[in-house]
MIKOL-394848 format. One record per residue (C-alpha): x, y, z. Coordinates in Angstrom, 1 decimal, always signed. Layout:
N
drenvo u->X	v->Y	w->Z;
...
This chain:
356
drenvo u->+85.6	v->+80.2	w->+113.6;
drenvo u->+82.0	v->+80.0	w->+114.8;
drenvo u->+83.0	v->+80.5	w->+118.4;
drenvo u->+85.1	v->+83.5	w->+117.4;
drenvo u->+82.2	v->+85.0	w->+115.6;
drenvo u->+79.9	v->+84.5	w->+118.6;
drenvo u->+82.5	v->+86.1	w->+121.0;
drenvo u->+82.9	v->+89.0	w->+118.6;
drenvo u->+79.1	v->+89.5	w->+118.3;
drenvo u->+78.8	v->+89.5	w->+122.1;
drenvo u->+81.7	v->+91.9	w->+122.4;
drenvo u->+80.1	v->+94.3	w->+119.9;
drenvo u->+76.6	v->+94.1	w->+121.5;
drenvo u->+77.6	v->+94.7	w->+125.1;
drenvo u->+80.7	v->+96.9	w->+124.8;
drenvo u->+80.7	v->+98.8	w->+121.5;
drenvo u->+78.7	v->+101.9	w->+120.6;
drenvo u->+77.9	v->+101.3	w->+117.0;
drenvo u->+74.9	v->+102.0	w->+114.7;
drenvo u->+74.2	v->+98.3	w->+114.5;
drenvo u->+74.1	v->+97.8	w->+118.3;
drenvo u->+71.8	v->+100.9	w->+118.6;
drenvo u->+69.4	v->+99.6	w->+116.0;
drenvo u->+69.2	v->+96.1	w->+117.7;
drenvo u->+68.6	v->+97.7	w->+121.1;
drenvo u->+65.9	v->+99.8	w->+119.6;
drenvo u->+64.3	v->+97.0	w->+117.5;
drenvo u->+64.1	v->+94.2	w->+120.1;
drenvo u->+61.8	v->+96.1	w->+122.5;
drenvo u->+59.4	v->+96.6	w->+119.6;
drenvo u->+58.8	v->+92.9	w->+119.5;
drenvo u->+57.5	v->+93.0	w->+123.1;
drenvo u->+55.3	v->+95.9	w->+122.2;
drenvo u->+53.7	v->+94.2	w->+119.2;
drenvo u->+53.8	v->+90.7	w->+120.4;
drenvo u->+50.4	v->+90.8	w->+122.1;
drenvo u->+48.8	v->+92.4	w->+119.0;
drenvo u->+49.9	v->+89.8	w->+116.5;
drenvo u->+47.5	v->+87.4	w->+114.9;
drenvo u->+49.0	v->+83.9	w->+114.8;
drenvo u->+48.3	v->+80.4	w->+116.0;
drenvo u->+50.1	v->+77.2	w->+116.9;
drenvo u->+48.4	v->+73.8	w->+116.9;
drenvo u->+50.1	v->+70.9	w->+118.6;
drenvo u->+48.6	v->+67.4	w->+118.3;
drenvo u->+48.1	v->+65.5	w->+121.6;
drenvo u->+46.6	v->+62.3	w->+122.7;
drenvo u->+43.5	v->+64.2	w->+123.8;
drenvo u->+43.1	v->+66.2	w->+120.6;
drenvo u->+44.8	v->+69.2	w->+119.2;
drenvo u->+46.1	v->+71.9	w->+121.5;
drenvo u->+45.6	v->+75.3	w->+120.0;
drenvo u->+47.6	v->+78.3	w->+121.2;
drenvo u->+46.8	v->+81.5	w->+119.4;
drenvo u->+46.5	v->+85.3	w->+119.4;
drenvo u->+43.8	v->+87.0	w->+117.3;
drenvo u->+43.7	v->+90.7	w->+116.4;
drenvo u->+41.3	v->+91.8	w->+113.8;
drenvo u->+40.8	v->+94.9	w->+111.7;
drenvo u->+43.0	v->+98.0	w->+111.8;
drenvo u->+44.6	v->+97.1	w->+115.1;
drenvo u->+45.8	v->+93.8	w->+113.7;
drenvo u->+47.2	v->+95.5	w->+110.6;
drenvo u->+49.0	v->+98.0	w->+112.7;
drenvo u->+50.5	v->+95.2	w->+114.9;
drenvo u->+51.8	v->+93.4	w->+111.8;
drenvo u->+53.2	v->+96.6	w->+110.4;
drenvo u->+55.1	v->+97.3	w->+113.6;
drenvo u->+56.3	v->+93.7	w->+113.6;
drenvo u->+57.7	v->+94.1	w->+110.0;
drenvo u->+59.4	v->+97.3	w->+111.0;
drenvo u->+60.9	v->+95.7	w->+114.1;
drenvo u->+62.3	v->+92.8	w->+112.0;
drenvo u->+63.8	v->+95.2	w->+109.5;
drenvo u->+65.5	v->+97.3	w->+112.2;
drenvo u->+66.9	v->+94.2	w->+113.9;
drenvo u->+68.1	v->+92.7	w->+110.7;
drenvo u->+69.7	v->+96.0	w->+109.6;
drenvo u->+71.4	v->+96.2	w->+112.9;
drenvo u->+72.8	v->+92.6	w->+112.6;
drenvo u->+74.0	v->+93.4	w->+109.1;
drenvo u->+75.9	v->+96.5	w->+110.3;
drenvo u->+77.4	v->+94.6	w->+113.2;
drenvo u->+78.6	v->+91.7	w->+110.9;
drenvo u->+80.1	v->+94.4	w->+108.6;
drenvo u->+81.9	v->+96.1	w->+111.4;
drenvo u->+83.3	v->+92.7	w->+112.7;
drenvo u->+84.6	v->+91.9	w->+109.2;
drenvo u->+86.2	v->+95.3	w->+109.0;
drenvo u->+87.7	v->+94.8	w->+112.4;
drenvo u->+89.1	v->+91.4	w->+111.4;
drenvo u->+91.2	v->+93.2	w->+108.7;
drenvo u->+92.8	v->+95.4	w->+111.4;
drenvo u->+95.8	v->+94.2	w->+113.3;
drenvo u->+97.1	v->+95.4	w->+116.7;
drenvo u->+100.7	v->+94.6	w->+117.3;
drenvo u->+101.2	v->+94.8	w->+121.1;
drenvo u->+104.9	v->+95.3	w->+121.9;
drenvo u->+105.9	v->+94.8	w->+125.5;
drenvo u->+109.5	v->+95.3	w->+126.7;
drenvo u->+110.5	v->+93.2	w->+129.7;
drenvo u->+113.8	v->+94.3	w->+131.2;
drenvo u->+113.9	v->+94.8	w->+134.9;
drenvo u->+112.8	v->+91.9	w->+137.1;
drenvo u->+112.6	v->+88.2	w->+136.4;
drenvo u->+108.9	v->+87.8	w->+136.8;
drenvo u->+106.1	v->+87.3	w->+134.3;
drenvo u->+103.3	v->+89.5	w->+135.6;
drenvo u->+100.2	v->+90.5	w->+133.7;
drenvo u->+101.0	v->+90.6	w->+129.9;
drenvo u->+100.3	v->+93.9	w->+128.2;
drenvo u->+98.2	v->+92.2	w->+125.5;
drenvo u->+95.6	v->+91.1	w->+128.0;
drenvo u->+95.1	v->+94.7	w->+129.2;
drenvo u->+94.5	v->+96.4	w->+125.8;
drenvo u->+91.0	v->+97.9	w->+126.0;
drenvo u->+88.3	v->+96.7	w->+123.7;
drenvo u->+87.9	v->+100.3	w->+122.4;
drenvo u->+91.0	v->+99.6	w->+120.3;
drenvo u->+89.7	v->+97.4	w->+117.5;
drenvo u->+91.6	v->+94.7	w->+115.7;
drenvo u->+93.2	v->+91.2	w->+116.1;
drenvo u->+95.9	v->+91.3	w->+118.7;
drenvo u->+99.4	v->+90.0	w->+118.2;
drenvo u->+101.6	v->+90.0	w->+121.3;
drenvo u->+105.3	v->+90.7	w->+120.8;
drenvo u->+107.3	v->+90.4	w->+124.0;
drenvo u->+110.8	v->+91.8	w->+123.8;
drenvo u->+112.6	v->+90.0	w->+126.6;
drenvo u->+115.8	v->+91.9	w->+127.5;
drenvo u->+116.3	v->+90.1	w->+130.8;
drenvo u->+119.0	v->+87.8	w->+129.5;
drenvo u->+121.4	v->+90.7	w->+130.0;
drenvo u->+119.9	v->+91.9	w->+133.2;
drenvo u->+120.0	v->+90.3	w->+136.7;
drenvo u->+117.8	v->+91.8	w->+139.4;
drenvo u->+117.6	v->+95.1	w->+137.7;
drenvo u->+121.4	v->+95.4	w->+137.1;
drenvo u->+122.6	v->+95.6	w->+133.6;
drenvo u->+125.2	v->+92.8	w->+132.9;
drenvo u->+125.5	v->+93.0	w->+129.1;
drenvo u->+123.9	v->+96.0	w->+127.4;
drenvo u->+125.0	v->+94.7	w->+124.0;
drenvo u->+123.0	v->+91.5	w->+124.5;
drenvo u->+119.9	v->+93.6	w->+125.0;
drenvo u->+120.7	v->+95.8	w->+122.1;
drenvo u->+120.9	v->+92.8	w->+119.8;
drenvo u->+117.5	v->+91.6	w->+120.9;
drenvo u->+116.0	v->+95.0	w->+120.1;
drenvo u->+117.9	v->+95.1	w->+116.8;
drenvo u->+115.9	v->+92.1	w->+115.5;
drenvo u->+112.5	v->+93.8	w->+116.2;
drenvo u->+112.2	v->+95.7	w->+112.9;
drenvo u->+112.4	v->+92.5	w->+110.9;
drenvo u->+109.8	v->+90.9	w->+113.2;
drenvo u->+107.5	v->+93.9	w->+112.8;
drenvo u->+108.0	v->+93.9	w->+109.0;
drenvo u->+107.1	v->+90.2	w->+108.9;
drenvo u->+103.9	v->+90.8	w->+110.9;
drenvo u->+102.9	v->+93.8	w->+108.8;
drenvo u->+103.6	v->+92.1	w->+105.4;
drenvo u->+100.8	v->+92.4	w->+102.9;
drenvo u->+98.7	v->+94.6	w->+105.1;
drenvo u->+97.5	v->+98.2	w->+104.4;
drenvo u->+99.2	v->+100.6	w->+106.8;
drenvo u->+95.8	v->+102.1	w->+107.7;
drenvo u->+94.8	v->+98.7	w->+109.1;
drenvo u->+97.8	v->+98.4	w->+111.4;
drenvo u->+98.2	v->+100.0	w->+114.9;
drenvo u->+100.6	v->+99.4	w->+117.7;
drenvo u->+100.3	v->+99.3	w->+121.5;
drenvo u->+103.5	v->+100.0	w->+123.4;
drenvo u->+104.4	v->+99.4	w->+127.0;
drenvo u->+107.2	v->+98.1	w->+129.1;
drenvo u->+109.3	v->+97.9	w->+132.2;
drenvo u->+112.9	v->+98.3	w->+131.1;
drenvo u->+115.9	v->+100.7	w->+131.5;
drenvo u->+115.4	v->+104.1	w->+129.9;
drenvo u->+117.9	v->+103.7	w->+127.0;
drenvo u->+116.1	v->+100.6	w->+125.8;
drenvo u->+112.7	v->+102.1	w->+126.1;
drenvo u->+113.8	v->+105.2	w->+124.1;
drenvo u->+115.4	v->+102.9	w->+121.5;
drenvo u->+112.2	v->+100.9	w->+121.3;
drenvo u->+110.3	v->+104.2	w->+120.6;
drenvo u->+112.8	v->+105.1	w->+117.8;
drenvo u->+112.4	v->+101.6	w->+116.2;
drenvo u->+108.6	v->+101.7	w->+116.2;
drenvo u->+108.5	v->+105.4	w->+115.2;
drenvo u->+105.2	v->+107.4	w->+114.9;
drenvo u->+104.3	v->+106.7	w->+111.2;
drenvo u->+101.5	v->+104.3	w->+112.2;
drenvo u->+98.8	v->+104.7	w->+114.9;
drenvo u->+100.4	v->+104.0	w->+118.2;
drenvo u->+98.7	v->+103.7	w->+121.7;
drenvo u->+101.0	v->+103.9	w->+124.7;
drenvo u->+100.1	v->+102.2	w->+128.0;
drenvo u->+102.0	v->+102.2	w->+131.3;
drenvo u->+102.4	v->+100.0	w->+134.4;
drenvo u->+100.7	v->+101.4	w->+137.5;
drenvo u->+103.0	v->+100.2	w->+140.4;
drenvo u->+100.4	v->+101.2	w->+143.0;
drenvo u->+97.5	v->+99.2	w->+141.4;
drenvo u->+99.8	v->+96.5	w->+139.9;
drenvo u->+98.2	v->+96.6	w->+136.4;
drenvo u->+98.5	v->+98.2	w->+133.0;
drenvo u->+96.6	v->+101.5	w->+132.5;
drenvo u->+95.8	v->+103.7	w->+129.6;
drenvo u->+96.7	v->+107.4	w->+129.9;
drenvo u->+93.2	v->+108.7	w->+130.7;
drenvo u->+93.7	v->+111.3	w->+133.4;
drenvo u->+93.0	v->+115.0	w->+133.0;
drenvo u->+95.8	v->+117.3	w->+132.0;
drenvo u->+96.9	v->+119.3	w->+135.0;
drenvo u->+98.5	v->+121.9	w->+132.8;
drenvo u->+102.0	v->+121.5	w->+134.2;
drenvo u->+104.9	v->+121.6	w->+131.7;
drenvo u->+108.6	v->+121.6	w->+131.4;
drenvo u->+110.6	v->+124.6	w->+132.5;
drenvo u->+113.5	v->+124.9	w->+130.0;
drenvo u->+116.7	v->+126.6	w->+131.1;
drenvo u->+120.2	v->+126.9	w->+129.7;
drenvo u->+119.6	v->+127.5	w->+126.0;
drenvo u->+121.3	v->+130.9	w->+126.3;
drenvo u->+124.6	v->+129.2	w->+127.0;
drenvo u->+124.7	v->+127.6	w->+123.5;
drenvo u->+126.7	v->+129.4	w->+120.8;
drenvo u->+127.7	v->+128.7	w->+117.2;
drenvo u->+131.1	v->+127.3	w->+118.3;
drenvo u->+129.6	v->+124.4	w->+120.2;
drenvo u->+128.7	v->+121.0	w->+118.7;
drenvo u->+127.7	v->+118.9	w->+121.7;
drenvo u->+125.4	v->+119.6	w->+124.7;
drenvo u->+124.0	v->+117.6	w->+127.7;
drenvo u->+120.2	v->+117.7	w->+127.7;
drenvo u->+118.8	v->+116.8	w->+131.2;
drenvo u->+115.1	v->+116.0	w->+131.5;
drenvo u->+113.6	v->+115.6	w->+134.9;
drenvo u->+110.1	v->+114.3	w->+134.5;
drenvo u->+109.8	v->+112.0	w->+137.5;
drenvo u->+113.0	v->+112.0	w->+139.5;
drenvo u->+115.6	v->+114.7	w->+139.4;
drenvo u->+118.7	v->+114.5	w->+137.1;
drenvo u->+121.5	v->+115.8	w->+139.3;
drenvo u->+123.9	v->+118.2	w->+137.6;
drenvo u->+126.8	v->+117.0	w->+139.6;
drenvo u->+126.3	v->+113.4	w->+138.4;
drenvo u->+126.1	v->+114.6	w->+134.8;
drenvo u->+129.4	v->+116.5	w->+135.2;
drenvo u->+131.2	v->+113.3	w->+136.1;
drenvo u->+130.8	v->+112.0	w->+132.5;
drenvo u->+130.2	v->+115.3	w->+130.5;
drenvo u->+132.6	v->+118.0	w->+131.2;
drenvo u->+133.1	v->+121.3	w->+129.4;
drenvo u->+129.8	v->+121.3	w->+127.6;
drenvo u->+126.6	v->+123.3	w->+128.2;
drenvo u->+123.8	v->+121.7	w->+130.2;
drenvo u->+120.3	v->+122.3	w->+129.1;
drenvo u->+117.6	v->+121.5	w->+131.7;
drenvo u->+114.0	v->+120.6	w->+131.1;
drenvo u->+112.3	v->+120.2	w->+134.5;
drenvo u->+108.6	v->+119.3	w->+134.9;
drenvo u->+106.7	v->+121.4	w->+137.3;
drenvo u->+105.3	v->+119.4	w->+140.3;
drenvo u->+107.1	v->+116.3	w->+139.0;
drenvo u->+106.6	v->+112.9	w->+140.8;
drenvo u->+106.3	v->+109.3	w->+139.8;
drenvo u->+102.6	v->+109.6	w->+139.1;
drenvo u->+102.3	v->+112.9	w->+137.2;
drenvo u->+102.2	v->+111.3	w->+133.7;
drenvo u->+98.8	v->+109.7	w->+133.3;
drenvo u->+97.4	v->+112.2	w->+130.9;
drenvo u->+97.7	v->+111.6	w->+127.1;
drenvo u->+97.2	v->+115.3	w->+126.4;
drenvo u->+99.9	v->+116.3	w->+128.9;
drenvo u->+102.3	v->+113.8	w->+127.5;
drenvo u->+101.7	v->+115.0	w->+123.9;
drenvo u->+102.4	v->+118.6	w->+125.1;
drenvo u->+105.6	v->+117.5	w->+127.0;
drenvo u->+106.8	v->+115.6	w->+123.9;
drenvo u->+106.2	v->+118.7	w->+121.8;
drenvo u->+108.3	v->+120.8	w->+124.2;
drenvo u->+111.1	v->+118.2	w->+123.9;
drenvo u->+110.9	v->+118.3	w->+120.1;
drenvo u->+110.9	v->+122.1	w->+120.1;
drenvo u->+114.0	v->+122.2	w->+122.4;
drenvo u->+115.9	v->+119.7	w->+120.3;
drenvo u->+115.0	v->+121.6	w->+117.1;
drenvo u->+116.2	v->+124.8	w->+118.7;
drenvo u->+119.5	v->+123.2	w->+119.5;
drenvo u->+119.8	v->+121.9	w->+116.0;
drenvo u->+119.2	v->+125.4	w->+114.6;
drenvo u->+122.1	v->+126.7	w->+116.8;
drenvo u->+124.5	v->+124.2	w->+115.2;
drenvo u->+124.4	v->+121.4	w->+117.8;
drenvo u->+125.1	v->+118.0	w->+116.2;
drenvo u->+125.4	v->+115.8	w->+119.3;
drenvo u->+123.1	v->+115.5	w->+122.3;
drenvo u->+123.9	v->+113.5	w->+125.4;
drenvo u->+120.5	v->+112.8	w->+126.9;
drenvo u->+120.0	v->+112.3	w->+130.6;
drenvo u->+116.4	v->+111.3	w->+131.1;
drenvo u->+114.5	v->+110.5	w->+134.3;
drenvo u->+110.9	v->+109.8	w->+133.1;
drenvo u->+108.2	v->+107.2	w->+133.3;
drenvo u->+108.3	v->+104.4	w->+130.7;
drenvo u->+105.4	v->+105.7	w->+128.7;
drenvo u->+106.9	v->+109.2	w->+128.3;
drenvo u->+110.3	v->+107.7	w->+127.5;
drenvo u->+108.7	v->+105.6	w->+124.7;
drenvo u->+106.9	v->+108.7	w->+123.4;
drenvo u->+110.0	v->+110.8	w->+123.2;
drenvo u->+111.8	v->+108.0	w->+121.3;
drenvo u->+109.0	v->+107.7	w->+118.8;
drenvo u->+109.0	v->+111.5	w->+118.2;
drenvo u->+112.7	v->+111.8	w->+117.6;
drenvo u->+113.2	v->+112.4	w->+113.9;
drenvo u->+115.7	v->+109.9	w->+112.5;
drenvo u->+116.9	v->+112.1	w->+109.7;
drenvo u->+116.7	v->+115.8	w->+110.7;
drenvo u->+117.7	v->+115.9	w->+114.3;
drenvo u->+121.2	v->+115.7	w->+115.9;
drenvo u->+122.9	v->+112.5	w->+117.0;
drenvo u->+121.6	v->+111.4	w->+120.4;
drenvo u->+123.0	v->+109.2	w->+123.2;
drenvo u->+120.7	v->+108.1	w->+126.0;
drenvo u->+122.5	v->+107.6	w->+129.2;
drenvo u->+121.8	v->+104.8	w->+131.8;
drenvo u->+121.8	v->+105.8	w->+135.4;
drenvo u->+123.3	v->+103.4	w->+138.0;
drenvo u->+123.2	v->+104.8	w->+141.5;
drenvo u->+125.8	v->+102.2	w->+142.8;
drenvo u->+128.3	v->+103.0	w->+140.1;
drenvo u->+130.8	v->+105.8	w->+140.9;
drenvo u->+130.4	v->+107.2	w->+137.4;
drenvo u->+126.6	v->+107.3	w->+137.9;
drenvo u->+126.2	v->+107.0	w->+134.1;
drenvo u->+128.6	v->+104.2	w->+133.2;
drenvo u->+127.2	v->+103.6	w->+129.6;
drenvo u->+124.9	v->+105.0	w->+127.0;
drenvo u->+123.2	v->+103.9	w->+123.8;
drenvo u->+123.8	v->+105.9	w->+120.6;
drenvo u->+120.5	v->+105.9	w->+118.8;
drenvo u->+120.1	v->+104.8	w->+115.1;
drenvo u->+119.4	v->+108.4	w->+113.9;
drenvo u->+121.2	v->+111.1	w->+111.9;
drenvo u->+122.9	v->+108.6	w->+109.6;
drenvo u->+123.7	v->+105.9	w->+112.2;
drenvo u->+122.1	v->+102.6	w->+110.9;
drenvo u->+122.4	v->+100.6	w->+114.1;
drenvo u->+122.2	v->+101.4	w->+117.8;
drenvo u->+125.7	v->+101.3	w->+119.5;
drenvo u->+126.9	v->+101.0	w->+123.0;
drenvo u->+129.1	v->+103.7	w->+124.5;
drenvo u->+131.0	v->+102.6	w->+127.6;
drenvo u->+132.6	v->+105.1	w->+130.0;
């Protein structure tokens, strides 16, 4: 406990911008200023007689030095009090770090170790390992991975038990197939504070979404083809790679295709939090528009980075939006999209596998 307190104090002092740290950094230099003006003495007995080490300031200068010394002590003590208070408040907060592992059989850097210190709270790492049903990036048993994700809500509830929701936040990230990441977003939802991080393949580390917004958004086409007699559409979102219409038509025939294509899309055009929020809002607006036109089923074809996929899943309203199936792309499969996961939304309690 003592070691944890020392580490927390050092973390606050050197990394955090807080009133307590500011006061200590202002108060400590005052000691150096008044040190030479203080009046005090130290006497040490030695074999050759007492050794006296003293400063002596008299009159108004000495009174001023002592006054500054008292003020410096007060500032430092107040700063220490504020830091201890902040550390205790932070200890009440919990960060649940959820990392989905579902592509390659390697450990890599855990997401929990990359969470920045600017996100306060005690960290709890939750690794959702989906690789039992995946071999070298190929999906062997989607149902096995779905079952692993299905147990996550109970795990989250256990970790959050007895805690105030305002003291709980989540950090999400993962490397897994798109349907599983979208499902993870649906499970976590957006009712608590959630921070999303992503894996930078070029730098081989986890990163926060801290880049500037380049202003590029989805171009939405095909909404005009929807009419009141239709109940199902294919929604194709190209945010990194292209979703090819010919591939979609292999599994979805005779229904309208709605396209959302990101301007200037590539595999590294997603590192802005603001941009992702705007793209997610476009997605929500499009789905709501389809719902208003009577659409009750959406077949979603999504080519997007992991962080954006998680965000879209979190944003998807479980009660008021249409049923949605998220399709899995397999380039080597002649069907291109051999299976999908029906999300637990719009009255469906559990995620379900759809084979084609």
